[in-house]
GUTORDREN-86374 format. One record per residue (C-alpha): residue number from 0; residue in one letter; x, y, z. Coordinates in pm, 1 decimal, m for minus. Each point is the difference from the previous one (the first is absolute). Layout:
N
ATOM   i aa        X        Y        Z
ATOM NUM  a        X        Y        Z
...
//
This chain:
64
ATOM   i aa        X        Y        Z
ATOM   0  m   5201.8  15404.7   1361.1
ATOM   1  a   m278.0     31.2    255.8
ATOM   2  k   m297.1    223.8    m66.4
ATOM   3  s   m235.4    145.4    250.6
ATOM   4  i   m331.8    136.4   m116.0
ATOM   5  p   m182.0    142.0    302.2
ATOM   6  d   m359.3    122.9    m10.2
ATOM   7  i     19.3    378.2     49.7
ATOM   8  s   m310.8    217.0     13.9
ATOM   9  i     38.5    346.6   m152.7
ATOM  10  q   m300.6    212.9    m87.2
ATOM  11  p      1.5    228.0   m307.6
ATOM  12  g    162.8    332.2     92.6
ATOM  13  e    118.9   m131.4    338.3
ATOM  14  t    349.8     85.8    122.9
ATOM  15  q    196.2   m253.2    201.9
ATOM  16  l    347.8     54.2    142.6
ATOM  17  w    211.1   m316.1      0.5
ATOM  18  r    338.1    m51.7    161.7
ATOM  19  l    193.7   m272.6   m176.7
ATOM  20  a    331.9   m141.4    116.5
ATOM  21  n    228.5   m277.3   m117.4
ATOM  22  i    178.9   m117.2    312.2
ATOM  23  g    144.0   m307.8   m169.1
ATOM  24  s    367.5    m29.6    m78.8
ATOM  25  e    m11.2   m135.1   m356.0
ATOM  26  t   m351.8     14.5   m147.4
ATOM  27  f   m132.4    268.8   m234.8
ATOM  28  y   m374.1     70.6     m6.7
ATOM  29  d   m180.3    126.4   m308.8
ATOM  30  i   m326.8    159.6    121.0
ATOM  31  v   m279.7     47.4   m254.4
ATOM  32  l   m361.8     94.8     52.4
ATOM  33  p   m181.5    m57.3   m332.0
ATOM  34  d   m192.1    303.1   m126.0
ATOM  35  h    143.1    223.6    276.6
ATOM  36  i    285.5    246.8     24.5
ATOM  37  f    223.4     48.0    303.1
ATOM  38  h     80.2    358.4    101.8
ATOM  39  v    337.7    m17.2    173.6
ATOM  40  v     16.8    257.4    281.4
ATOM  41  a    302.4   m133.8    193.0
ATOM  42  e    292.8   m240.0    m33.9
ATOM  43  d    208.9   m149.0    280.2
ATOM  44  g   m207.6    192.0    253.5
ATOM  45  m     67.7    340.1   m156.9
ATOM  46  p   m246.4    211.2   m202.1
ATOM  47  v     91.2     25.6   m368.8
ATOM  48  g     69.4    344.1   m145.7
ATOM  49  r   m278.6    m45.8   m253.2
ATOM  50  v   m271.9   m268.4      7.6
ATOM  51  w     30.4   m238.5   m294.6
ATOM  52  d   m233.1   m260.5   m149.2
ATOM  53  a     84.2   m364.4    m65.5
ATOM  54  g   m193.6   m292.9   m143.3
ATOM  55  q    225.7   m239.1    189.6
ATOM  56  l    248.6     23.1    284.3
ATOM  57  l    323.4   m195.2     29.7
ATOM  58  l    112.2    m47.9    359.6
ATOM  59  p    359.3   m122.2     31.8
ATOM  60  s    117.9   m141.3    332.0
ATOM  61  g     21.7    259.2    274.9
ATOM  62  k   m234.7    241.9   m180.5
ATOM  63  r   m296.4    157.3    173.0
//
């Protein structure tokens, strides 16, 4: 299993909007940002009914 650990700069209290997509046909991605929480505002290009928090995100193939 390959791991990618990029260097991402986030300041305390800063908000960043990220668009993540898995355009592969077979791979699942488990996205974790240690000591941070994701606030999910949309799935598959559509706003969610209620924003939810996640410590990790699982992106199956075809998910954006």
